Structures are given as C-alpha cells and as structure tokens.
C-alpha positions as CSV (number, residue, x, y, z in Angstrom):
1,M,9.6,-12.1,27.5
2,S,7.9,-11.0,24.3
3,L,8.7,-7.8,22.5
4,N,5.3,-6.3,23.4
5,T,5.9,-7.1,27.1
6,F,9.5,-5.7,26.9
7,A,8.2,-2.4,25.3
8,A,5.3,-2.0,27.7
9,E,7.6,-2.5,30.8
10,K,10.1,0.0,29.5
11,R,7.4,2.5,28.4
12,M,5.8,2.4,31.9
13,S,9.1,2.6,33.9
14,I,10.3,5.6,31.8
15,Y,6.9,7.2,31.9
16,Q,6.9,7.0,35.7
17,A,10.4,8.5,35.9
18,L,9.4,11.3,33.6
19,K,6.2,12.0,35.5
20,S,8.1,12.2,38.8
21,G,10.6,14.7,37.3
22,Q,13.4,12.3,36.8
23,A,15.4,11.5,33.7
24,P,14.9,8.1,32.0
25,A,17.1,5.5,33.9
26,E,17.9,3.7,30.6
27,G,18.1,4.4,26.9
28,T,19.3,7.4,25.0
29,Y,17.5,10.7,24.5
30,D,18.2,14.3,23.7
31,E,19.0,16.2,27.0
32,D,18.0,19.6,25.5
33,R,14.7,18.1,24.3
34,L,14.1,16.8,27.8
35,K,14.7,20.3,29.3
36,E,12.4,21.9,26.7
37,A,9.7,19.3,27.4
38,R,9.8,19.6,31.2
39,A,9.0,23.3,30.9
40,K,5.7,22.3,29.3
41,G,4.3,20.2,32.1
42,E,3.2,16.6,32.4
43,P,4.2,13.9,29.8
44,Q,1.8,11.7,27.9
45,V,2.6,8.4,26.5
46,G,3.0,8.5,22.7
47,A,3.8,6.0,20.0
48,T,6.2,3.1,20.1
49,R,8.4,2.5,17.1
50,Y,10.6,-0.5,16.4
51,E,14.1,-0.6,15.0
52,P,16.2,-3.7,14.3
53,H,18.1,-3.3,17.6
54,A,16.0,-0.8,19.7
55,V,12.5,0.2,20.8
56,V,11.9,4.0,20.4
57,L,9.4,5.3,22.9
58,E,7.7,8.6,22.4
59,F,6.6,10.8,25.3
60,I,4.5,13.9,24.4
61,Y,4.6,17.1,26.3
62,P,1.6,19.2,25.1
63,D,1.5,22.9,25.3
64,S,-1.6,24.9,24.4
65,R,0.4,28.0,23.5
66,T,3.1,26.4,21.3
67,N,3.7,23.1,19.6
68,A,3.9,19.9,21.6
69,T,7.4,18.6,22.4
70,V,8.0,14.9,21.7
71,L,10.8,13.2,23.6
72,E,12.1,10.1,22.0
73,V,13.9,7.5,24.2
74,R,15.7,4.8,22.4
75,V,16.1,1.6,24.4
76,P,18.3,-1.2,23.1
77,T,16.6,-4.6,22.9
78,P,18.2,-7.8,24.2
79,E,18.0,-9.3,20.7
80,R,17.3,-8.3,17.2
81,V,13.7,-7.2,16.4
82,V,12.2,-8.6,13.2
83,W,9.1,-7.7,11.2
84,L,7.0,-10.8,10.6
85,P,4.9,-10.4,7.5
86,V,1.6,-12.2,7.2
87,P,2.4,-15.3,5.1
88,A,0.4,-15.6,1.9
89,W,-1.1,-18.9,3.0
90,V,-2.7,-17.3,6.1
91,V,-4.6,-14.6,4.2
92,E,-6.5,-17.2,2.2
93,Q,-8.3,-18.7,5.2
94,I,-9.6,-16.0,7.5
95,W,-13.2,-16.5,8.5
96,E,-14.9,-13.9,10.7
97,G,-11.6,-13.0,12.3
98,E,-10.4,-16.5,13.0
99,I,-7.2,-17.6,11.2
100,T,-7.5,-21.2,10.3
101,G,-4.7,-21.8,7.7
102,S,-4.9,-23.4,4.3
103,F,-4.0,-26.5,2.4
104,A,-1.0,-26.8,0.0
105,F,1.1,-29.5,-1.6
106,L,4.2,-30.3,0.5
107,S,6.6,-29.0,-2.1
108,D,4.7,-25.6,-2.2
109,A,4.6,-25.4,1.6
110,E,8.3,-26.0,1.9
111,L,9.0,-23.3,-0.7
112,M,6.7,-20.9,1.1
113,L,8.4,-21.6,4.4
114,S,11.8,-21.1,2.8
115,E,10.8,-17.8,1.3
116,F,9.3,-16.7,4.7
117,S,12.4,-17.7,6.6
118,S,14.6,-15.8,4.1
119,R,12.7,-12.6,4.9
120,L,13.9,-12.8,8.5
121,Q,17.6,-12.2,7.4
122,P,18.9,-8.8,8.5
123,E,19.2,-7.2,5.0
124,A,15.8,-8.6,3.8
125,N,14.0,-7.6,7.0
126,L,15.5,-4.1,7.2
127,S,13.2,-2.7,4.5
128,N,10.2,-3.3,6.8
129,F,11.3,-0.7,9.3
130,G,10.5,3.0,9.2
131,V,7.5,4.7,7.8
132,T,5.6,2.7,5.2
133,A,2.4,3.2,3.3
134,P,-0.4,0.7,4.0
135,T,-0.7,-2.1,1.5
136,R,-3.7,-4.1,0.4
137,R,-3.6,-7.7,-0.5
138,G,-5.3,-8.6,-3.8
C-alpha cells in the first residue's frame, strides 16, 4: 500500500467516526480538543501532514461565532516516511508536463544516485519535515 493510499484510508475512517459522533478508533489526539470541537458541530477534512513515523490528519470544526477548532489525529505509519526530493537530473528534461529524464556520463550518474540515496538516511531526511518555504530551482 502506498503512503497516499494509507493516509486516505485513515483519513476517511477517522472522518466517518468523527462524523458519527465517535472518537477516532486509532491514533493519538487531544481529548479536550475533541470535546471542544464536538460542541461546534460537524467536522470537515483538513490538511494532512507527514512526520518520519506518523501521518497527522487535521479535522476542522468551523464555528461562525468563534474560531474554528482543529483536531489533529496522529496515526503511526507501518514504516518510516521519507521525503523524496526531485533529483537534479529530472528537472532538466521536463517538456509540457512530461518528465523524460536526461543524459549523463555513467560516473556522474552514479555520483548523483549516491547523493540521492544518502538523502534518504534518517538524519539527512529529517530536515525536510515541518513547515518550509517554497524554493525555486535555478
């Protein structure tokens, strides 16, 4: 199962539970926040954030008289989540939305693959989680 499928299934099952007045059957959340949220009415599906070992699902309880309440449910993942950066060699050959790749000497390609692989290690990959500003490639 892909990470997107995992997150979507968890989001929908928790949403259905919340919508029917039940507590999430899995994951961790703030009980007081859930009580506060329930007083506001029906939940809406919010953002999904990723952490190295969890998916954080947000459920928004809007209230026209006060601020909305956001309930976060942290669901552990079956394996470590990694950020996969777009490799430098891919950006060079994008034509009308189709990614075709690029040519390189074997020695350069092996170096790029090694650098890419090293970015999947826990410490190197951790810096990609959390709030980050958008970047542009030059």
